[in-house]
A tleap script that builds the chain and sets N, CA, C and O, in Angstrom:
source leaprc.protein.ff14SB
mol = sequence {
  NMET GLU PHE PRO ALA ASN LEU ARG ALA GLU
  CYS GLU ARG LEU ILE ARG ASP TYR PRO GLU
  PRO MET GLY ALA LEU VAL PRO ILE LEU ASN
  THR VAL GLN ASN THR LEU GLY TYR ILE ALA
  VAL ASP VAL ALA GLU GLU VAL ALA ARG MET
  LEU ASP CYS ALA PRO ALA ARG VAL TRP GLU
  ALA ILE GLN PHE TYR ALA VAL PHE ARG THR
  GLU LYS GLY SER LYS CYS ARG ILE GLN VAL
  CYS ARG CTHR
}
set mol.1.N position { 0.849 -1.175 0.000 }
set mol.1.CA position { 0.000 0.000 0.000 }
set mol.1.C position { 0.893 1.236 0.000 }
set mol.1.O position { 1.884 1.303 0.728 }
set mol.2.N position { 0.539 2.181 -0.801 }
set mol.2.CA position { 1.325 3.405 -0.925 }
set mol.2.C position { 0.951 4.393 0.173 }
set mol.2.O position { -0.211 4.492 0.567 }
set mol.3.N position { 1.930 5.108 0.651 }
set mol.3.CA position { 1.742 6.123 1.689 }
set mol.3.C position { 1.409 7.437 0.990 }
set mol.3.O position { 2.295 8.046 0.391 }
set mol.4.N position { 0.151 7.897 1.049 }
set mol.4.CA position { -0.239 9.120 0.339 }
set mol.4.C position { 0.521 10.354 0.833 }
set mol.4.O position { 0.858 10.453 2.013 }
set mol.5.N position { 0.785 11.281 -0.067 }
set mol.5.CA position { 1.546 12.488 0.253 }
set mol.5.C position { 0.853 13.332 1.319 }
set mol.5.O position { 1.511 13.871 2.208 }
set mol.6.N position { -0.472 13.449 1.235 }
set mol.6.CA position { -1.185 14.261 2.230 }
set mol.6.C position { -1.124 13.616 3.616 }
set mol.6.O position { -1.097 14.322 4.624 }
set mol.7.N position { -1.103 12.303 3.673 }
set mol.7.CA position { -0.979 11.597 4.944 }
set mol.7.C position { 0.427 11.778 5.512 }
set mol.7.O position { 0.593 11.968 6.717 }
set mol.8.N position { 1.424 11.719 4.656 }
set mol.8.CA position { 2.809 11.944 5.085 }
set mol.8.C position { 2.960 13.348 5.687 }
set mol.8.O position { 3.601 13.519 6.723 }
set mol.9.N position { 2.368 14.339 5.033 }
set mol.9.CA position { 2.451 15.714 5.533 }
set mol.9.C position { 1.780 15.839 6.897 }
set mol.9.O position { 2.296 16.525 7.779 }
set mol.10.N position { 0.649 15.192 7.075 }
set mol.10.CA position { -0.043 15.231 8.370 }
set mol.10.C position { 0.790 14.542 9.451 }
set mol.10.O position { 0.854 15.027 10.580 }
set mol.11.N position { 1.421 13.427 9.123 }
set mol.11.CA position { 2.272 12.714 10.074 }
set mol.11.C position { 3.480 13.565 10.466 }
set mol.11.O position { 3.858 13.612 11.637 }
set mol.12.N position { 4.075 14.228 9.494 }
set mol.12.CA position { 5.217 15.100 9.787 }
set mol.12.C position { 4.811 16.269 10.669 }
set mol.12.O position { 5.588 16.704 11.519 }
set mol.13.N position { 3.603 16.781 10.477 }
set mol.13.CA position { 3.091 17.846 11.341 }
set mol.13.C position { 2.925 17.337 12.764 }
set mol.13.O position { 3.275 18.030 13.719 }
set mol.14.N position { 2.390 16.124 12.910 }
set mol.14.CA position { 2.221 15.540 14.240 }
set mol.14.C position { 3.572 15.346 14.932 }
set mol.14.O position { 3.696 15.590 16.132 }
set mol.15.N position { 4.573 14.914 14.185 }
set mol.15.CA position { 5.908 14.715 14.760 }
set mol.15.C position { 6.453 16.037 15.291 }
set mol.15.O position { 7.071 16.070 16.355 }
set mol.16.N position { 6.229 17.122 14.560 }
set mol.16.CA position { 6.715 18.436 15.002 }
set mol.16.C position { 6.003 18.917 16.264 }
set mol.16.O position { 6.550 19.730 17.010 }
set mol.17.N position { 4.789 18.423 16.509 }
set mol.17.CA position { 4.009 18.859 17.669 }
set mol.17.C position { 4.505 18.273 18.988 }
set mol.17.O position { 4.091 18.729 20.054 }
set mol.18.N position { 5.374 17.283 18.939 }
set mol.18.CA position { 5.847 16.615 20.147 }
set mol.18.C position { 7.344 16.863 20.349 }
set mol.18.O position { 8.101 16.923 19.380 }
set mol.19.N position { 7.770 17.008 21.610 }
set mol.19.CA position { 9.193 17.235 21.857 }
set mol.19.C position { 10.052 16.032 21.460 }
set mol.19.O position { 11.192 16.202 21.026 }
set mol.20.N position { 9.519 14.834 21.605 }
set mol.20.CA position { 10.195 13.603 21.184 }
set mol.20.C position { 9.359 12.982 20.065 }
set mol.20.O position { 8.146 12.846 20.224 }
set mol.21.N position { 9.962 12.605 18.950 }
set mol.21.CA position { 9.194 12.043 17.837 }
set mol.21.C position { 8.328 10.839 18.223 }
set mol.21.O position { 7.218 10.694 17.711 }
set mol.22.N position { 8.821 9.973 19.119 }
set mol.22.CA position { 8.043 8.794 19.496 }
set mol.22.C position { 6.745 9.156 20.214 }
set mol.22.O position { 5.829 8.336 20.281 }
set mol.23.N position { 6.657 10.359 20.744 }
set mol.23.CA position { 5.424 10.813 21.371 }
set mol.23.C position { 4.276 10.909 20.380 }
set mol.23.O position { 3.109 10.885 20.771 }
set mol.24.N position { 4.598 11.017 19.114 }
set mol.24.CA position { 3.584 11.139 18.068 }
set mol.24.C position { 3.128 9.786 17.535 }
set mol.24.O position { 2.275 9.734 16.649 }
set mol.25.N position { 3.676 8.692 18.053 }
set mol.25.CA position { 3.381 7.369 17.485 }
set mol.25.C position { 1.895 7.054 17.474 }
set mol.25.O position { 1.346 6.743 16.417 }
set mol.26.N position { 1.233 7.125 18.614 }
set mol.26.CA position { -0.193 6.769 18.671 }
set mol.26.C position { -1.044 7.737 17.847 }
set mol.26.O position { -1.914 7.278 17.107 }
set mol.27.N position { -0.836 9.051 17.940 }
set mol.27.CA position { -1.606 9.941 17.063 }
set mol.27.C position { -1.379 9.656 15.574 }
set mol.27.O position { -2.312 9.762 14.778 }
set mol.28.N position { -0.155 9.298 15.194 }
set mol.28.CA position { 0.122 8.968 13.797 }
set mol.28.C position { -0.621 7.696 13.402 }
set mol.28.O position { -1.249 7.647 12.344 }
set mol.29.N position { -0.555 6.673 14.241 }
set mol.29.CA position { -1.263 5.429 13.928 }
set mol.29.C position { -2.764 5.667 13.819 }
set mol.29.O position { -3.423 5.088 12.955 }
set mol.30.N position { -3.300 6.506 14.679 }
set mol.30.CA position { -4.721 6.828 14.617 }
set mol.30.C position { -5.052 7.547 13.309 }
set mol.30.O position { -6.059 7.240 12.671 }
set mol.31.N position { -4.218 8.495 12.911 }
set mol.31.CA position { -4.431 9.226 11.668 }
set mol.31.C position { -4.343 8.293 10.462 }
set mol.31.O position { -5.162 8.371 9.547 }
set mol.32.N position { -3.341 7.407 10.470 }
set mol.32.CA position { -3.185 6.448 9.368 }
set mol.32.C position { -4.417 5.564 9.259 }
set mol.32.O position { -4.949 5.368 8.166 }
set mol.33.N position { -4.867 5.035 10.380 }
set mol.33.CA position { -6.032 4.143 10.332 }
set mol.33.C position { -7.290 4.887 9.901 }
set mol.33.O position { -8.089 4.354 9.130 }
set mol.34.N position { -7.476 6.107 10.387 }
set mol.34.CA position { -8.649 6.889 9.981 }
set mol.34.C position { -8.630 7.203 8.487 }
set mol.34.O position { -9.681 7.289 7.853 }
set mol.35.N position { -7.440 7.372 7.931 }
set mol.35.CA position { -7.316 7.713 6.513 }
set mol.35.C position { -7.411 6.476 5.621 }
set mol.35.O position { -8.132 6.479 4.623 }
set mol.36.N position { -6.677 5.417 5.985 }
set mol.36.CA position { -6.581 4.238 5.120 }
set mol.36.C position { -7.531 3.110 5.507 }
set mol.36.O position { -7.764 2.198 4.713 }
set mol.37.N position { -8.073 3.163 6.705 }
set mol.37.CA position { -8.987 2.121 7.155 }
set mol.37.C position { -8.324 1.038 7.994 }
set mol.37.O position { -8.996 0.356 8.767 }
set mol.38.N position { -7.036 0.876 7.854 }
set mol.38.CA position { -6.264 -0.083 8.633 }
set mol.38.C position { -4.790 0.252 8.471 }
set mol.38.O position { -4.429 1.133 7.691 }
set mol.39.N position { -3.937 -0.456 9.212 }
set mol.39.CA position { -2.504 -0.176 9.160 }
set mol.39.C position { -1.795 -1.378 8.527 }
set mol.39.O position { -1.634 -2.419 9.164 }
set mol.40.N position { -1.385 -1.224 7.294 }
set mol.40.CA position { -0.701 -2.290 6.564 }
set mol.40.C position { 0.759 -2.385 7.006 }
set mol.40.O position { 1.297 -1.442 7.587 }
set mol.41.N position { 1.392 -3.513 6.733 }
set mol.41.CA position { 2.776 -3.757 7.132 }
set mol.41.C position { 3.704 -2.699 6.559 }
set mol.41.O position { 4.511 -2.125 7.290 }
set mol.42.N position { 3.603 -2.434 5.271 }
set mol.42.CA position { 4.511 -1.459 4.658 }
set mol.42.C position { 4.266 -0.042 5.167 }
set mol.42.O position { 5.196 0.763 5.229 }
set mol.43.N position { 3.040 0.266 5.525 }
set mol.43.CA position { 2.736 1.579 6.088 }
set mol.43.C position { 3.338 1.692 7.485 }
set mol.43.O position { 3.891 2.734 7.837 }
set mol.44.N position { 3.236 0.638 8.276 }
set mol.44.CA position { 3.835 0.636 9.611 }
set mol.44.C position { 5.354 0.801 9.514 }
set mol.44.O position { 5.962 1.489 10.334 }
set mol.45.N position { 5.955 0.172 8.518 }
set mol.45.CA position { 7.401 0.314 8.325 }
set mol.45.C position { 7.765 1.750 7.929 }
set mol.45.O position { 8.801 2.266 8.347 }
set mol.46.N position { 6.933 2.378 7.142 }
set mol.46.CA position { 7.175 3.776 6.773 }
set mol.46.C position { 7.024 4.685 7.986 }
set mol.46.O position { 7.789 5.637 8.140 }
set mol.47.N position { 6.057 4.408 8.844 }
set mol.47.CA position { 5.902 5.174 10.081 }
set mol.47.C position { 7.167 5.038 10.920 }
set mol.47.O position { 7.642 6.020 11.490 }
set mol.48.N position { 7.715 3.830 10.999 }
set mol.48.CA position { 8.958 3.607 11.753 }
set mol.48.C position { 10.100 4.431 11.166 }
set mol.48.O position { 10.892 5.007 11.913 }
set mol.49.N position { 10.195 4.495 9.840 }
set mol.49.CA position { 11.244 5.308 9.211 }
set mol.49.C position { 11.059 6.793 9.541 }
set mol.49.O position { 12.030 7.501 9.807 }
set mol.50.N position { 9.822 7.250 9.521 }
set mol.50.CA position { 9.554 8.655 9.823 }
set mol.50.C position { 9.934 8.987 11.265 }
set mol.50.O position { 10.394 10.092 11.552 }
set mol.51.N position { 9.740 8.028 12.165 }
set mol.51.CA position { 10.044 8.254 13.577 }
set mol.51.C position { 11.471 7.869 13.931 }
set mol.51.O position { 11.905 8.043 15.070 }
set mol.52.N position { 12.201 7.345 12.953 }
set mol.52.CA position { 13.572 6.896 13.161 }
set mol.52.C position { 13.651 5.877 14.306 }
set mol.52.O position { 14.443 6.024 15.237 }
set mol.53.N position { 12.814 4.850 14.211 }
set mol.53.CA position { 12.803 3.795 15.219 }
set mol.53.C position { 12.679 2.448 14.521 }
set mol.53.O position { 12.447 2.384 13.313 }
set mol.54.N position { 12.831 1.393 15.273 }
set mol.54.CA position { 12.700 0.040 14.723 }
set mol.54.C position { 11.228 -0.251 14.430 }
set mol.54.O position { 10.356 0.172 15.190 }
set mol.55.N position { 10.941 -0.962 13.348 }
set mol.55.CA position { 9.552 -1.325 13.052 }
set mol.55.C position { 8.884 -2.093 14.193 }
set mol.55.O position { 7.666 -2.028 14.358 }
set mol.56.N position { 9.674 -2.813 14.970 }
set mol.56.CA position { 9.110 -3.568 16.101 }
set mol.56.C position { 8.460 -2.628 17.113 }
set mol.56.O position { 7.460 -2.993 17.732 }
set mol.57.N position { 9.002 -1.438 17.291 }
set mol.57.CA position { 8.400 -0.471 18.224 }
set mol.57.C position { 7.008 -0.058 17.755 }
set mol.57.O position { 6.090 0.100 18.561 }
set mol.58.N position { 6.864 0.114 16.446 }
set mol.58.CA position { 5.552 0.481 15.894 }
set mol.58.C position { 4.582 -0.683 16.055 }
set mol.58.O position { 3.430 -0.482 16.439 }
set mol.59.N position { 5.038 -1.896 15.765 }
set mol.59.CA position { 4.174 -3.075 15.891 }
set mol.59.C position { 3.783 -3.339 17.330 }
set mol.59.O position { 2.681 -3.824 17.587 }
set mol.60.N position { 4.666 -3.029 18.283 }
set mol.60.CA position { 4.307 -3.176 19.696 }
set mol.60.C position { 3.086 -2.317 20.022 }
set mol.60.O position { 2.156 -2.776 20.685 }
set mol.61.N position { 3.096 -1.081 19.557 }
set mol.61.CA position { 1.972 -0.179 19.817 }
set mol.61.C position { 0.709 -0.658 19.117 }
set mol.61.O position { -0.381 -0.608 19.689 }
set mol.62.N position { 0.856 -1.123 17.876 }
set mol.62.CA position { -0.313 -1.610 17.130 }
set mol.62.C position { -0.932 -2.811 17.835 }
set mol.62.O position { -2.155 -2.908 17.936 }
set mol.63.N position { -0.103 -3.718 18.318 }
set mol.63.CA position { -0.606 -4.917 18.991 }
set mol.63.C position { -1.133 -4.608 20.388 }
set mol.63.O position { -2.044 -5.285 20.863 }
set mol.64.N position { -0.579 -3.599 21.051 }
set mol.64.CA position { -0.995 -3.274 22.408 }
set mol.64.C position { -2.395 -2.665 22.437 }
set mol.64.O position { -3.222 -3.044 23.266 }
set mol.65.N position { -2.661 -1.725 21.537 }
set mol.65.CA position { -3.950 -1.036 21.516 }
set mol.65.C position { -4.934 -1.782 20.627 }
set mol.65.O position { -4.699 -1.962 19.432 }
set mol.66.N position { -6.036 -2.212 21.226 }
set mol.66.CA position { -7.032 -3.025 20.505 }
set mol.66.C position { -7.746 -2.244 19.400 }
set mol.66.O position { -8.379 -2.853 18.538 }
set mol.67.N position { -7.660 -0.942 19.406 }
set mol.67.CA position { -8.385 -0.150 18.408 }
set mol.67.C position { -7.730 -0.195 17.027 }
set mol.67.O position { -8.372 0.120 16.025 }
set mol.68.N position { -6.451 -0.588 16.971 }
set mol.68.CA position { -5.757 -0.598 15.685 }
set mol.68.C position { -5.977 -1.910 14.952 }
set mol.68.O position { -5.914 -2.991 15.538 }
set mol.69.N position { -6.238 -1.790 13.647 }
set mol.69.CA position { -6.481 -2.955 12.788 }
set mol.69.C position { -5.339 -3.096 11.794 }
set mol.69.O position { -4.820 -2.102 11.285 }
set mol.70.N position { -4.952 -4.332 11.521 }
set mol.70.CA position { -3.893 -4.595 10.554 }
set mol.70.C position { -4.443 -5.225 9.279 }
set mol.70.O position { -3.686 -5.551 8.365 }
set mol.71.N position { -5.739 -5.391 9.221 }
set mol.71.CA position { -6.400 -5.927 8.025 }
set mol.71.C position { -7.626 -5.085 7.734 }
set mol.71.O position { -8.187 -4.443 8.623 }
set mol.72.N position { -8.026 -5.099 6.488 }
set mol.72.CA position { -9.248 -4.385 6.132 }
set mol.72.C position { -10.394 -4.976 6.931 }
set mol.72.O position { -10.532 -6.193 7.054 }
set mol.73.N position { -11.202 -4.095 7.464 }
set mol.73.CA position { -12.329 -4.536 8.277 }
set mol.73.C position { -13.643 -4.374 7.544 }
set mol.73.O position { -13.701 -3.868 6.423 }
set mol.74.N position { -14.672 -4.811 8.196 }
set mol.74.CA position { -16.004 -4.640 7.638 }
set mol.74.C position { -16.509 -3.246 8.008 }
set mol.74.O position { -15.804 -2.468 8.651 }
set mol.75.N position { -17.709 -2.952 7.602 }
set mol.75.CA position { -18.266 -1.626 7.849 }
set mol.75.C position { -18.460 -1.385 9.349 }
set mol.75.O position { -18.228 -0.277 9.832 }
set mol.76.N position { -18.876 -2.393 10.073 }
set mol.76.CA position { -19.125 -2.269 11.510 }
set mol.76.C position { -18.210 -3.219 12.280 }
set mol.76.O position { -17.823 -4.277 11.784 }
set mol.77.N position { -17.879 -2.816 13.490 }
set mol.77.CA position { -17.041 -3.657 14.346 }
set mol.77.C position { -17.701 -3.740 15.708 }
set mol.77.O position { -18.021 -2.720 16.318 }
set mol.78.N position { -17.900 -4.956 16.180 }
set mol.78.CA position { -18.481 -5.179 17.504 }
set mol.78.C position { -17.382 -5.718 18.403 }
set mol.78.O position { -16.667 -6.655 18.047 }
set mol.79.N position { -17.262 -5.117 19.557 }
set mol.79.CA position { -16.222 -5.519 20.499 }
set mol.79.C position { -16.869 -5.749 21.850 }
set mol.79.O position { -17.695 -4.948 22.289 }
set mol.80.N position { -16.502 -6.839 22.516 }
set mol.80.CA position { -17.067 -7.178 23.802 }
set mol.80.C position { -15.985 -7.101 24.865 }
set mol.80.O position { -14.902 -7.660 24.692 }
set mol.81.N position { -16.265 -6.421 25.948 }
set mol.81.CA position { -15.320 -6.330 27.059 }
set mol.81.C position { -15.553 -7.536 27.960 }
set mol.81.O position { -16.682 -7.809 28.368 }
set mol.82.N position { -14.481 -8.251 28.266 }
set mol.82.CA position { -14.613 -9.466 29.075 }
set mol.82.C position { -14.219 -9.255 30.530 }
set mol.82.O position { -13.983 -10.227 31.248 }
set mol.83.N position { -14.143 -8.019 30.976 }
set mol.83.CA position { -13.779 -7.791 32.372 }
set mol.83.C position { -14.975 -7.460 33.214 }
set mol.83.O position { -14.841 -7.239 34.417 }
savepdb mol mol.pdb
quit
């Protein structure tokens, strides 16, 4: 999946808003998912390059937060809390 230029510009703006680039990780992932619908492997790797970090750091965040999707989803998503 290609990283759109307008999305790249928005991500770079988010990076500038934080004193440490890694502080922008979750807002960037949220923006990517809102724009593309999910976070593909190559897009996550590009986010890692933009933040100058290992791709594993980006994947840790994606796997930690249940709101992030790595595959195209359906129109609706139902989630049940088991606690």
